[in-house]
N, C-alpha and C positions, 0 to 999 in steps of 0.2 A: 721201317724205312722212310729216311726225309724225305720231302716234296719236289725239294731243287738239286741238282748235282753241279758238280765243276765240270772239266772238261773229262775226267776219268769215267763217269757215270751219269745215268739220265734217268730221273725218278719223279715221280709226282703223280697227276691225275691218274684214275683207272684205266684200264685197258676199255670199259665199259663208257668209261666219258668220251674217249676218244671217238669210238663209235657213233655216240651223238652227233657228233660235228659232221661226220663225212664216213660214206664205206671203206674208201680209200686214201693215202695220202697223195697229193700231184706230185708231179716229176718234177726233182730237183733240177734249176735251170741255171744257176749258176752256181759260185762257190767263190769262197773268201781265200783270195791267193795266199798260201802261206809264207811265200817268198817277199811278201809285202809288208809282213808283219813289223813293228817297230823294234829297237833295241828295248826299249822300256817293257816292263811285265805287261804280258796282255792276261786279264783276268776274264775266265770263259764261266758262263753259267746257260746251263739247259734246262729244257721243261715240256713234258708233253703237255698239247693243248690242242684241238682244232685238228685232231689226227694228223699233226705234224709234230715234228721237233723244233719247238723256238730256242733260239740261243740270242744270249746276250753277252758281247766284248767290250770291257773296257782297260781304259789305260790313264795311267797318269794318277790313279787312286790306290791306296792302300788296301790287302786285301780283303780285310774284314768288311771294312766299312763297302768295297764294291759288292760284297755278297749281300751285304744288308739291304743295300738300293736293289738291287735283281731282285731277291727274294721278294721284294715291295712291286715290283714291276711284275712279278709272275703273279703275285695275287691278284694285280689288275687283270691282268690276263684270262684268268679264271673267273673273276666276275664278267666279263665281255662275254665268256664264251658261255655263261649262264643265260644273259640277256640274248644273245644272237644266235643260238642254236636252234634249229626249226626240229630237231631230234630232241628237244629237251621239252617235255608237257609245259614247264612253267615258263618259258620264256616268251618275251614280247613277241617275237616273230611267230611263234604256238599260237599266242592268240590271236593274232592277226590272219593266222591261215585256217581258225575255227569261225571265222566271221563269214556271215549269209551277207547276199546283195542289200545294200542299202546299209548294213548297219557298220559302226564305226566303234573304234575302241582308241583307249590311251595308252601309250608307250613312252620308255624313257628317252633319255637323250640319246644313248647309242645305237638304239634300232633307229630313231628319227632322223638323227644327222647319216647313217648310212643310207637310207631310204631318199631321203634328199641330195647325197650325192649322186646314188645311183639313177635319180629322174635327171638328174644335168648331164651326166655322163649319156644315157641314154638319147638325149634330147641332141645334144652336139656329135653326138655318132651316128645319129638319123636310125638308133634302133637296132644298133650293132651290140648293145650292152643291155640285157634285160634279167632283171632279179626274179620277174616270173616265167622265165622258160622253162622249168623243172618238168611239168605235165608234157610240154613239147618234146622235151629230150627223151622222159620215158616210152612215148608215141613213136619215136624214132629209133630205138634201140633195141635189139635182141637180149634174152637172157645172156649170151655170151660177151655184148659190150658191143658188137657189129650193127652195123646201118642197117636198119629196115624201112624199106618205103612204106609211109602208111597209105592206108586207101582215102579219097578225097572225104569220104564220111567222117573218119577217123579226125583228117585233119579239121575239119570245119568244128567238130566236137571240141576239140581241144583249144581251137583258137578263140571259141567262145568264152573261155576262161583264162586266157593266156596275152600278158602285153600290159606294157607300163600305166596304158590309159584306164585301166581299171580300179587302179589305185586312187584312192581321194587322199591326200596328203596335206595334213594342215599344222605345218611346222610349227606355227608360233603358240598353236593348242596343246600340241604332240599329240594329236589324233590322227588315227588313219583310218580309211573307210576302204570296202570294197564296191564295187559295181556289178560284180558276177557273182556267185555260187560257185565255190570250187577253185578262186584263184589262191595259188600254193605261192610263197613268197620265200627264197633261199638265197640268205647273203652270203653265201661261200665266195662270192667273188668279188666280197669288199671287206666283208669282216676281218679275214686274216691281216690285211693292209690297216685297218684301221687300229686293231689290237697293235699292232708294230708302231703306230705312231703315238698311241696313249702310253705304252710301256717306254720309249724315248721322253716320251714329256714329262713321265714321273722321275726317270734320271735326272733330267734337266734340274727337278726341284731339289734332286739331291746334289745340287752342284756340280753332276758330272757333266763336262764339257766336250770330251772326246769317246764315244760310243760309237757301236755298229748292234743292232738289232735285226734279227731276220727270221721270218716264221717259212720252217720248212724248206727253207733254201730256193723257196720259189716269190717272195716280197722280203725287200732288204731296207732298212734305212739308216745312213751314215750321219753322225752327230759329229763336226770338228774335224780332226785329222790326228793322227797317231805323230807324236815327236819325229821330227824331222823328215815328214813326209807331205804332200800335197793334198791326201785324202785317204780312203781306204779304197786298196785295189779290190776289184771283183771279177773273178773269171768269168765269162757268158760262156756255158757249157753246150757241147755240141748236142743236140737232139739224140743225133742216130750212135753218139759214142760220148758218154757223158765223161769220159776220160779224156777226152780233149778238149780245145777251148776255140771258141768262134771270134773269139778276142778278150776285150777284156775293158772295164770303166772304172774310171777312178770318183770316187763318190765323197764329197762332203756337204754335208746339210743337204741331202739330196736323197733320194728313194729311188729304187729301180725294184720292178716285178717281170716275171714272165709266165708265160703258157705255152706249152708242148704238146707234141705227139706224145701221147703212154703207150708203150706198147707195140709201136707200128702203126697204129689204127685212131685215126682221128674220133675224138670222145669230144669236140666241142662243136656243139650245134648253132649253124648259124640262125638268130630268132626272125631274121627278116625271110631266110629261104627255105626253112623247116629242111634242111640237110646240112650234114658234114660241112665243117669249111675245107677245101681242099688248095692244093698247091702250096703249102707253108708247112714245114717242121717245126717253127718255132716262132714266137713273136714275143718284145720286151719292150717295155715301157719305163723313162723317166722321167721322174715327176718331183715336185717340192714336199709332196705326201705320199705316203706309201696307199694309204687307201685309192688314192688317186690313181696312182701307176698300178695298183691291183686290177682296178675296174677296166683300165686301159688296156692292159696286157690280154684283155681277153676277148676285148673290143678288136684291137689291132689283129688279133687271130683270124679273125671271119672278115675283115673289110680287106679291100682292093689293096694293092702297094699303092695307087693313086690316091684313094680315099686315105690312106694313113698319112702320106705327103701332105694332102691339103689340111688336115688335121695338124700337124704339127707344125706347118706355115701359118696357120691361125692361131696357134698357141705358143709363144715362143719360148714357154718355160716348160714345155714339154718336148723329149725326144723319143723318137722309135727307130727298131730295128725288126727285120723280118729275115729269117732262114726259109728261103724259097724254093721249091723243088719243082721241076719240070721236066719233059722230053729231053731237053738239052742238059740237064743236070740240076744242078744246085748252086743257090748265090746267095751272097747277103747284103743287104742294103740297108743303111742307113739312112733317117730323115732327123732335122733338129741337129742343135749344138751337143755334142757329147762332151 
């Protein structure tokens, strides 16, 4: 069976390869509005990676050429998965996670760029985004995924090996060090968006100017616009009823990512408070790159509405949207320019 497929089917990396990235796929937080498709032919290609279905939509190109470009982009996706997955023992991330306190190791461009962006977003959001939070999440979760309140002793032990301050990043040397034993890096909150960016970059190298790439309907990047359209229409799904929409965004040379409640229970732990984020059903971020929007959608989910508002005010190129839930019901609030 082939590694890639058109709209009629999906093939590629093995089931085992998908499990190496994550145990389960994230919720789908948006959908490409079928009503927004142009009259011109839309060529669609799909591929399994990072526990998600990645899809490429191309317009304005001959079908065979579009398929060849998509196959090249999916090859790049597979390469990035091998470098960024903490479940692949040969990946750069696994090499980092094997370091002891005081040790350093050299990593490739992808891992270094993801870590540098993660560090910047961590600082800009005052700790709301943290790629070392995995041990803390595990400490706060029962086997069924529900929240458990860890003891003070457990929290003290896990805090000693959690936090971006424990990473020693030297981007110019492509070196990463750790300042404690047992530090675990997981790039799941940035890697998918980073891959989407690089896939789109490769499509542009093929002179494809109108395309949309998404990873599992949780991070999407639109380039150009279909003929006769202002951009690509993307519906924002209702986390409580994915058949319904909370609105739509029209994307042109912009990215959008979402984080949402899965199965009616929050699985996103606030690294600052060591407890599940509350009061939200979903969070979305729009930015110039999918890697950045990927990070920010996770951060926005654990940040307060005031914090999200202040962040968007300080970063005019970013927009945020929150689906809030409280005793008075639920409401949707937007920040920044959509």
